[in-house]
C-alpha positions as CSV (number, residue, x, y, z in Angstrom):
1,M,104.7,81.9,117.5
2,S,101.7,82.6,119.6
3,T,99.7,85.8,119.5
4,T,100.2,86.0,123.2
5,A,103.8,86.7,122.6
6,A,103.5,89.5,120.0
7,P,101.0,91.8,118.3
8,P,100.2,91.6,114.6
9,A,103.3,92.5,112.5
10,P,105.3,93.9,115.5
11,T,108.6,92.5,114.5
12,A,108.8,94.8,111.5
13,A,106.8,97.7,113.0
14,P,109.7,99.8,114.4
15,E,111.0,100.3,110.8
16,A,107.5,100.8,109.3
17,M,107.7,104.6,109.4
18,A,111.1,104.5,107.6
19,P,111.5,104.2,103.8
20,P,110.4,100.7,102.7
21,E,113.2,98.5,101.6
22,P,113.4,97.7,97.9
23,A,114.0,94.0,97.2
24,P,117.3,93.0,95.6
25,E,117.1,92.3,91.8
26,P,119.9,89.9,90.8
27,A,119.9,89.1,87.1
28,G,119.8,85.9,85.2
29,L,117.6,83.7,87.4
30,Y,115.8,82.2,84.4
31,E,118.8,81.8,82.0
32,P,119.2,80.3,79.5
33,G,115.4,80.3,78.8
34,P,112.2,81.6,80.4
35,L,110.7,80.0,83.5
36,R,107.6,78.0,82.7
37,A,104.7,76.8,84.9
38,D,101.0,76.0,84.7
39,V,100.2,78.9,87.0
40,V,102.3,81.9,88.1
41,V,101.1,83.5,91.3
42,V,102.4,87.1,91.6
43,G,102.4,88.2,95.3
44,G,103.5,86.2,98.3
45,G,101.1,87.6,100.9
46,M,98.1,85.6,102.2
47,T,96.2,85.6,98.9
48,G,99.1,84.4,96.9
49,T,100.2,81.9,99.4
50,V,96.8,80.3,99.9
51,T,96.1,80.2,96.2
52,A,99.5,78.6,95.5
53,L,99.0,76.0,98.3
54,L,95.6,74.9,97.0
55,L,96.7,74.8,93.4
56,A,99.7,72.6,94.4
57,E,97.4,70.3,96.4
58,G,95.3,70.0,93.2
59,G,98.3,68.9,91.2
60,A,99.1,72.1,89.3
61,D,102.7,73.2,88.6
62,V,102.9,76.6,90.4
63,V,105.5,79.3,90.8
64,V,105.3,82.2,93.2
65,L,107.0,85.6,92.4
66,D,107.2,88.2,95.2
67,A,108.7,91.7,94.8
68,R,109.1,92.4,98.5
69,P,110.0,90.6,101.8
70,A,107.1,88.9,103.5
71,R,107.3,91.3,106.5
72,T,106.4,94.2,104.2
73,T,103.2,92.7,102.8
74,A,99.7,94.0,103.6
75,T,99.2,90.7,105.4
76,A,102.0,91.2,107.8
77,R,100.8,94.7,108.6
78,S,97.1,93.8,109.1
79,T,95.2,94.0,112.4
80,G,95.0,90.2,112.6
81,K,91.2,89.9,112.8
82,L,89.4,87.0,111.3
83,T,85.8,88.0,111.0
84,V,82.8,88.2,108.6
85,L,81.2,91.1,110.5
86,Q,83.8,93.6,109.2
87,G,82.6,96.9,110.6
88,T,79.8,98.3,108.5
89,R,80.8,96.4,105.3
90,L,77.9,94.0,105.4
91,A,75.4,96.9,105.3
92,R,77.1,98.2,102.2
93,V,77.1,94.7,100.6
94,A,73.5,94.3,101.5
95,R,72.6,97.0,99.0
96,H,73.3,94.5,96.2
97,G,70.6,92.2,97.6
98,D,70.3,89.2,99.9
99,E,71.7,86.7,97.5
100,V,74.9,88.7,97.1
101,L,75.1,89.3,100.8
102,A,74.7,85.6,101.7
103,S,77.4,84.7,99.1
104,Y,79.8,87.2,100.5
105,V,79.3,85.9,104.0
106,A,79.6,82.3,102.8
107,A,83.0,83.2,101.2
108,G,84.1,84.8,104.5
109,F,83.2,81.8,106.6
110,A,85.0,79.5,104.1
111,G,88.1,81.7,104.5
112,I,88.0,81.6,108.3
113,G,87.4,77.9,108.3
114,W,90.3,77.2,106.0
115,L,92.6,79.3,108.1
116,R,91.6,77.7,111.3
117,R,92.3,74.2,110.0
118,A,95.5,75.0,108.2
119,L,97.0,77.1,111.0
120,G,95.9,74.6,113.6
121,D,97.8,71.9,111.7
122,L,100.8,74.1,111.7
123,G,100.7,74.9,115.4
124,V,99.8,78.6,114.9
125,V,97.5,79.8,117.7
126,V,94.1,81.1,116.5
127,E,92.3,82.8,119.4
128,N,88.5,82.9,119.6
129,R,87.0,86.3,119.9
130,D,83.6,87.9,119.6
131,D,83.6,90.8,117.1
132,L,81.9,94.1,117.7
133,T,80.8,96.9,115.4
134,V,80.5,99.9,117.8
135,A,78.5,103.1,117.6
136,G,81.1,105.5,119.0
137,T,78.8,108.6,118.5
138,P,75.0,109.1,118.3
139,E,75.3,109.5,114.6
140,Q,76.8,106.0,114.2
141,V,73.8,104.2,115.8
142,E,71.9,104.2,112.4
143,P,74.8,102.5,110.5
144,V,75.3,100.0,113.3
145,D,71.6,99.2,113.2
146,A,71.9,98.7,109.4
147,V,74.5,96.1,110.1
148,L,72.2,94.3,112.5
149,Q,69.4,94.3,109.9
150,A,71.8,92.9,107.2
151,C,72.8,90.1,109.5
152,A,69.1,89.3,110.3
153,R,68.2,89.2,106.6
154,I,70.6,86.2,106.0
155,G,70.2,84.5,109.4
156,L,73.6,85.5,110.8
157,A,73.5,85.2,114.6
158,A,74.5,88.8,115.5
159,E,72.9,90.6,118.4
160,W,72.5,94.1,119.7
161,E,74.4,95.1,122.8
162,D,73.5,98.3,124.7
163,D,76.6,98.5,126.8
164,P,79.6,97.0,124.9
165,P,82.8,96.3,126.8
166,V,84.8,99.2,125.4
167,P,86.4,101.9,127.5
168,S,85.5,104.8,125.2
169,P,82.0,106.3,125.0
170,A,79.7,103.9,123.1
171,F,76.0,104.1,122.1
172,G,75.5,100.4,121.4
173,A,77.1,97.8,119.3
174,V,76.4,94.7,117.2
175,R,78.1,91.6,118.5
176,L,78.9,88.5,116.3
177,P,80.2,85.6,118.4
178,G,82.6,82.9,117.2
179,Q,85.1,85.0,115.3
180,A,88.9,84.9,115.8
181,Q,92.3,86.7,115.8
182,V,95.8,85.6,114.9
183,D,99.3,87.0,114.6
184,P,99.3,87.6,110.9
185,M,103.1,87.4,110.4
186,A,103.3,84.1,112.3
187,A,100.4,82.8,110.1
188,L,102.0,83.9,106.8
189,T,105.4,82.6,107.8
190,A,104.0,79.2,108.6
191,L,102.0,79.0,105.4
192,R,104.9,80.1,103.3
193,R,107.1,77.5,104.9
194,L,104.5,74.9,104.1
195,L,104.5,76.1,100.5
196,R,108.2,75.5,100.2
197,T,107.9,72.0,101.7
198,R,105.3,71.2,99.1
199,G,107.9,71.9,96.4
200,V,106.5,75.2,95.2
201,P,109.3,77.6,94.1
202,V,109.0,81.0,95.7
203,H,111.2,83.6,94.0
204,D,111.6,86.7,96.2
205,G,112.9,90.0,94.8
206,V,111.1,89.6,91.5
207,R,109.0,92.6,90.3
208,V,106.6,92.1,87.4
209,R,106.9,94.8,84.8
210,E,104.4,93.7,82.3
211,V,101.7,91.1,81.8
212,R,101.0,90.1,78.2
213,R,98.5,87.6,76.9
214,T,99.7,85.0,74.4
215,P,97.8,82.4,72.3
216,S,99.1,79.7,74.8
217,G,98.6,81.7,78.0
218,V,100.6,84.6,79.4
219,A,104.1,86.0,79.3
220,L,105.4,88.1,82.2
221,R,108.3,90.5,81.8
222,T,109.9,90.7,85.2
223,S,113.0,92.3,86.8
224,R,114.8,89.0,86.5
225,G,113.7,87.6,83.2
226,T,110.7,86.2,81.4
227,V,108.1,83.9,82.8
228,R,105.6,82.0,80.7
229,A,102.5,80.2,82.0
230,G,99.0,79.1,81.1
231,H,97.5,81.4,83.7
232,V,98.7,84.2,86.1
233,V,97.1,85.2,89.4
234,L,97.8,88.8,90.3
235,A,97.7,88.7,94.1
236,T,99.5,92.0,94.6
237,G,97.0,94.1,96.5
238,V,96.4,96.1,93.3
239,P,97.0,94.8,89.7
240,P,100.3,96.2,88.4
241,G,100.2,98.7,85.6
242,V,96.9,99.4,84.0
243,Y,96.0,95.8,83.1
244,G,92.3,95.4,82.6
245,G,91.5,98.9,83.7
246,L,90.6,97.7,87.2
247,V,92.9,100.3,88.8
248,L,90.5,103.0,87.7
249,R,87.8,101.4,89.9
250,L,90.0,101.3,93.0
251,E,90.9,103.8,95.7
252,A,94.1,103.4,97.7
253,H,93.8,103.9,101.5
254,R,96.4,104.0,104.2
255,S,95.8,103.6,107.9
256,Y,97.9,103.5,111.1
257,L,98.3,100.9,113.8
258,T,100.0,101.0,117.1
259,S,100.7,98.5,119.9
260,W,101.0,99.5,123.6
261,E,102.1,98.0,126.9
262,L,99.3,98.3,129.4
263,A,100.2,100.0,132.7
264,P,100.9,97.7,135.6
265,G,97.7,96.7,137.3
266,A,95.7,98.3,134.5
267,A,92.0,97.5,134.6
268,L,90.0,97.0,131.4
269,P,86.2,96.7,131.1
270,D,84.9,93.2,131.9
271,G,85.0,91.1,128.7
272,F,87.1,93.5,126.7
273,A,90.0,91.1,126.4
274,M,87.7,88.5,124.8
275,T,86.4,90.8,122.1
276,M,87.8,92.8,119.1
277,S,86.0,95.9,117.9
278,I,85.8,98.7,115.4
279,T,83.7,101.8,115.3
280,A,81.1,102.4,112.6
281,G,82.4,105.7,111.4
282,E,84.8,108.5,111.9
283,P,86.9,108.6,113.9
284,V,87.5,104.9,113.1
285,R,89.1,103.0,116.0
286,S,90.0,99.4,115.7
287,L,90.8,97.6,119.0
288,R,92.0,94.2,120.2
289,T,94.5,92.8,122.7
290,A,97.5,90.6,121.9
291,G,98.6,89.0,125.1
292,D,99.7,91.9,127.4
293,L,99.6,94.4,124.5
294,L,96.8,96.6,123.2
295,V,96.6,97.1,119.5
296,V,94.9,100.3,118.2
297,G,94.2,101.3,114.6
298,G,92.6,104.1,112.8
299,E,93.1,107.5,111.2
300,G,92.9,106.2,107.6
301,H,93.1,108.4,104.6
302,V,93.5,108.2,100.8
303,V,97.2,107.7,99.9
304,G,99.0,110.8,99.0
305,R,96.2,113.2,100.0
306,E,97.0,113.7,103.7
307,P,99.1,116.9,104.2
308,D,100.3,115.8,107.7
309,P,100.4,112.0,108.3
310,R,102.3,112.5,111.5
311,A,99.4,114.5,112.9
312,R,97.2,111.5,112.2
313,L,99.5,109.2,114.2
314,D,99.7,111.8,117.0
315,T,95.9,111.9,117.1
316,L,95.7,108.2,117.4
317,D,98.2,108.2,120.2
318,A,96.4,111.0,122.1
319,W,93.1,109.1,121.8
320,T,94.7,105.9,123.1
321,R,96.3,107.6,126.1
322,R,93.0,109.4,126.9
323,H,90.9,106.2,126.9
324,F,93.2,103.4,128.0
325,P,95.6,102.8,131.0
326,V,98.6,102.4,128.7
327,A,102.3,102.8,129.5
328,T,104.7,102.7,126.6
329,R,103.9,102.6,122.9
330,R,105.8,99.5,121.6
331,H,105.3,99.9,117.8
332,A,103.7,102.1,115.2
333,W,103.2,101.1,111.5
334,A,101.0,101.7,108.5
335,A,99.1,99.5,106.2
336,Q,97.7,100.0,102.7
337,D,94.6,98.5,101.1
338,Y,92.2,99.3,98.3
339,A,88.4,99.8,98.1
340,T,86.3,99.1,95.0
341,D,83.5,101.1,93.4
342,T,81.0,98.4,94.3
343,G,81.9,97.7,97.9
344,L,82.7,94.1,97.0
345,P,86.2,92.7,96.4
346,F,87.3,91.9,92.9
347,I,88.2,88.2,92.6
348,G,88.2,86.7,89.2
349,A,89.1,87.6,85.6
350,A,90.9,90.9,85.0
351,L,89.1,91.0,81.6
352,P,85.6,89.6,81.1
353,G,85.6,86.0,80.0
354,D,89.4,85.5,79.9
355,D,90.8,83.3,82.6
356,R,94.4,83.7,81.5
357,V,94.8,86.7,83.9
358,L,93.1,86.5,87.3
359,V,93.1,89.1,90.0
360,A,92.2,89.5,93.7
361,T,91.9,93.1,95.1
362,G,89.6,95.5,96.8
363,Y,89.6,94.0,100.3
364,A,88.9,97.3,102.0
365,K,91.1,96.5,105.0
366,W,89.5,93.1,105.7
367,G,92.3,91.2,104.0
368,L,93.0,88.1,106.0
369,V,89.6,86.5,105.7
370,T,89.0,87.8,102.1
371,A,92.5,86.6,101.1
372,A,91.8,83.1,102.2
373,A,88.4,83.2,100.4
374,A,90.1,84.5,97.3
375,G,92.6,81.7,97.4
376,I,89.8,79.1,97.6
377,T,87.9,80.9,94.8
378,L,90.8,81.3,92.3
379,S,92.3,77.8,92.9
380,G,88.9,76.2,92.5
381,R,88.3,78.1,89.3
382,L,91.6,77.0,87.8
383,L,91.3,73.4,89.0
384,G,87.8,73.1,87.5
385,V,85.9,72.9,90.9
386,P,84.3,76.4,91.1
387,V,82.7,77.5,94.4
388,D,79.1,78.8,94.6
389,W,80.0,82.4,95.5
390,E,82.4,82.8,92.6
391,P,80.0,84.8,90.3
392,V,79.3,87.3,93.0
393,L,82.9,88.3,93.4
394,E,83.7,88.5,89.7
395,P,85.2,91.9,88.9
396,W,82.9,92.6,86.0
397,A,79.7,91.2,87.5
398,R,78.6,94.8,88.0
399,L,79.3,97.6,85.6
400,P,81.4,100.5,87.0
401,R,79.3,103.5,87.9
402,P,80.4,107.1,88.2
403,R,81.1,108.1,91.9
404,Q,82.5,110.9,93.9
405,A,85.7,109.0,94.6
406,S,86.4,108.7,90.9
407,A,85.8,112.4,90.3
408,R,88.2,113.3,93.1
409,T,90.8,111.0,91.7
410,L,90.5,112.6,88.2
411,S,90.7,116.1,89.7
412,R,93.9,115.1,91.5
413,Q,95.3,113.8,88.3
414,V,94.4,117.0,86.3
415,A,95.8,119.2,89.1
416,G,98.9,117.1,89.1
417,W,99.6,117.8,85.5
418,A,99.4,121.5,86.1
419,Q,101.7,121.2,89.1
420,A,104.2,119.1,87.1
421,A,104.6,122.0,84.7
422,S,105.7,124.3,87.4
423,R,107.4,121.9,89.8
424,P,108.4,118.8,87.9
425,T,111.1,117.6,90.2
426,G,111.8,117.3,93.9
427,R,114.4,116.3,96.4
428,A,113.4,114.4,99.5
429,P,114.5,116.1,102.8
430,V,116.7,113.1,103.6
431,E,120.5,113.3,103.7
432,G,122.1,112.3,100.4
433,A,118.8,112.0,98.5
434,A,119.0,112.9,94.8
435,R,116.5,115.0,92.9
436,V,113.8,112.9,91.2
437,S,110.9,113.5,88.9
438,R,107.7,114.1,90.8
439,V,105.6,112.6,88.0
440,C,104.4,109.1,88.8
441,P,105.2,106.7,85.9
442,H,101.9,105.0,86.3
443,F,99.2,107.6,85.3
444,G,101.1,110.8,85.5
445,G,100.0,111.9,89.0
446,V,102.4,114.2,91.0
447,V,103.7,112.5,94.1
448,A,103.7,114.2,97.5
449,W,106.4,113.8,100.2
450,N,105.3,111.8,103.2
451,E,107.5,113.0,106.1
452,L,106.2,110.4,108.5
453,E,107.1,107.4,106.3
454,K,109.9,109.0,104.3
455,S,108.3,108.2,101.0
456,W,106.9,109.9,97.8
457,D,103.2,109.0,97.6
458,C,101.0,109.3,94.6
459,P,97.5,110.8,95.3
460,V,96.0,109.2,92.1
461,H,96.3,105.5,92.5
462,G,98.5,105.0,95.6
463,S,101.9,104.1,94.3
464,R,104.7,104.8,96.8
465,F,108.4,105.4,96.2
466,G,111.4,105.7,98.5
467,P,113.4,109.0,98.9
468,D,115.6,108.0,96.0
469,G,112.5,107.3,93.8
470,V,112.7,103.5,94.0
471,L,109.3,101.9,93.7
472,C,108.0,100.5,97.0
473,E,104.4,99.5,96.3
474,G,101.3,100.2,94.3
475,P,100.3,99.7,90.6
476,A,103.3,101.5,89.2
477,T,105.9,99.2,87.6
478,K,108.8,101.6,87.3
479,D,110.8,103.9,89.6
480,L,110.5,107.7,89.6
481,S,112.8,109.0,86.9
482,P,116.0,110.8,87.9
483,A,115.8,114.5,87.5
């Protein structure tokens, strides 16, 4: 499928604002005994798929478990950008020093390069684009200049542009040539198909309930039986449960994306169609074209803490209509990702010095490139051919530090306990919905109703549940209890 035929994740987008579908959980898959493998990869998005592919190519016996359909993964709902510029992220990473910054960028280029080669071999179109980080307000000029300085410190060929080709008011931008975009669902589908042709079993509809270390490796208790392996890679967006405590260092964010038909004869600024861009601050606006469609993203917020998500989407729509010659909105959907307390992704051991359980999380909405880099990193680690940047991405390479986001999360949790005492249950305003406990089974936060997406969302660590309390995504491993 070419990106000229469809925007990122459009095929599932019309249903994205409806309750997510829980995967079926038939019993007895592993009878009469537990499934065994060298490595179990939990999660069938881009991270899990790339990791499993590279492990299989290296001769490892690999099994993939996936709780949800591929079209509901964070990969399928991404913007489809392949870039190492990544908005203002490089400026934040640069605070850790030039060596860390250079390693992070090297990992990103490795991810892009791998995707270009693999997808090219599979016939998936990867379109070249220049990437722009745009100052949409005068206040954003300083952070954009910080990005340019970070690029200069490591010799990255970015350049300042006074008049970037974006239709909205702009006060300059940093341009990085040679980046790319892709239809993320087409890319994931092709890679998963390749995974199956390589003989790697992919078990859909399997949710991991518990990860336990054993003397010989790990044991996973799942919704369809027990799995034993030497190692497990948790490529689930966020580690399930509380394993390793990393969830305490993550903050869950949700953002909105829309695709639009351009009006007949619509004129866009010269060069706009050959770029992709994002603003350097609020209001965040992510832009790119996909064939004859315009893809617009933004209005992100912490999961469960937005009182009116529909107003966010309405704001994004109004902004798009004001600045672009659009006709009909084709799709609207939401995506979820996690940010870490260091500004770097966590890719490595969930517990220091123990390779039995490896994780990949904290992509901060730059998942496609980071996912491929994570797959290269984790597979190399397990196959005994580590990459140079591996120590930089190690989750415990930097000790956690107190921060405002952690304090806000704690205050939400404490407030939730008080609220649970007075309103412990709730009924979704959906026909036929049963009353459920509003206490999240993960850390005891109190879920809030999300009318736009018809879901119960936890404001503490981002777990989401359908109207009937069935778990959809996040670190929780159980449904909301019936009232």
